[in-house]
C-alpha positions in Angstrom: -4.2 35.6 -177.8 -5.7 37.9 -175.2 -6.4 36.3 -171.8 -10.1 37.0 -172.0 -10.5 35.2 -175.3 -8.5 32.2 -174.0 -10.8 32.1 -171.0 -13.9 32.2 -173.2 -12.7 29.4 -175.5 -11.8 27.3 -172.4 -15.4 27.8 -171.1 -16.8 26.9 -174.4 -15.0 23.5 -174.2 -16.2 23.1 -170.6 -19.8 23.9 -171.8 -19.5 21.4 -174.7 -18.4 18.7 -172.2 -21.3 19.5 -170.0 -23.7 19.5 -172.9 -22.5 16.1 -174.1 -23.0 14.8 -170.6 -26.4 16.3 -170.3 -27.7 15.1 -173.6 -26.2 11.7 -172.9 -28.1 11.5 -169.6 -31.3 12.7 -171.3 -31.0 9.9 -173.8 -29.8 7.3 -171.3 -32.7 7.9 -168.9 -35.1 8.3 -171.8 -36.6 11.5 -170.5 -40.0 12.2 -172.3 -39.4 9.1 -174.4 -36.6 11.1 -176.2 -34.4 8.0 -177.0 -37.3 6.3 -178.7 -38.1 9.3 -180.8 -34.5 9.9 -181.9 -33.7 6.2 -182.5 -36.7 5.5 -184.6 -36.4 8.6 -186.8 -34.3 8.6 -189.9 -33.0 12.1 -189.1 -32.5 11.6 -185.4 -28.8 12.6 -185.7 -30.0 16.2 -186.4 -32.0 16.2 -183.2 -28.9 15.1 -181.2 -26.7 17.7 -182.9 -29.2 20.5 -182.2 -29.5 19.4 -178.6 -25.8 19.4 -178.1 -25.3 22.7 -179.9 -28.0 24.6 -178.1 -27.1 23.1 -174.7 -23.4 24.0 -175.4 -24.5 27.6 -175.9 -26.4 27.6 -172.6 -23.8 25.8 -170.5 -20.9 27.8 -172.0 -22.6 31.1 -171.3 -23.3 30.1 -167.7 -19.8 28.8 -167.2 -18.3 32.0 -168.6 -20.6 34.1 -166.4 -19.5 32.2 -163.4 -15.8 32.5 -164.3 -16.1 36.3 -164.8 -18.0 36.8 -161.6 -15.4 34.9 -159.7 -12.7 37.3 -160.9 -14.1 40.1 -158.7 -12.0 41.4 -155.9 -13.2 40.7 -152.4 -15.0 43.7 -150.9 -13.7 45.3 -147.7 -15.8 46.4 -144.8 -19.2 45.5 -143.7 -20.8 45.4 -147.1 -23.6 47.8 -146.2 -24.4 51.1 -147.8 -23.5 54.6 -146.8 -26.2 55.3 -144.3 -24.7 58.5 -143.0 -25.1 60.2 -146.4 -28.8 60.7 -145.7 -29.5 63.6 -143.4 -31.6 62.9 -140.4 -35.1 64.4 -140.6 -37.3 65.2 -137.5 -40.9 64.2 -137.5 -41.8 67.8 -137.0 -40.3 68.7 -140.4 -42.3 66.1 -142.3 -45.6 67.6 -143.6 -48.3 65.7 -145.5 -49.1 67.4 -148.8 -52.5 66.6 -150.3 -52.5 65.8 -154.0 -55.9 66.2 -155.8 -57.0 63.5 -158.2 -58.8 64.9 -161.2 -60.1 61.6 -162.5 -61.6 58.7 -160.6 -59.6 55.5 -160.5 -60.2 53.1 -163.3 -61.7 49.7 -162.6 -59.6 46.7 -163.6 -61.7 44.1 -165.3 -60.5 40.6 -164.5 -61.5 37.5 -166.5 -62.9 34.7 -164.4 
């Protein structure tokens, strides 16, 4: 199995664990009366399953993004751009060029 696929599957399992923990804490602390809504419904198990699945997608994606970004090689140098690539321009060389406007500016109507 390629190393990148192995890394992705590993991060899916980490995201699944984080999602289980997150949903468990949501229900434990009864955020937005969620525990009551799920426990009194006859199909509350579907709500729990959907919460876990969608949070797994989110947490696995974030975990995989973090893992990929941490694989970058450290940069050398100061980290700034190439400032010497822009030629220096004297103020005498800079000339203002008037640009005529054919139409008047439109008014923006705002709702109050």
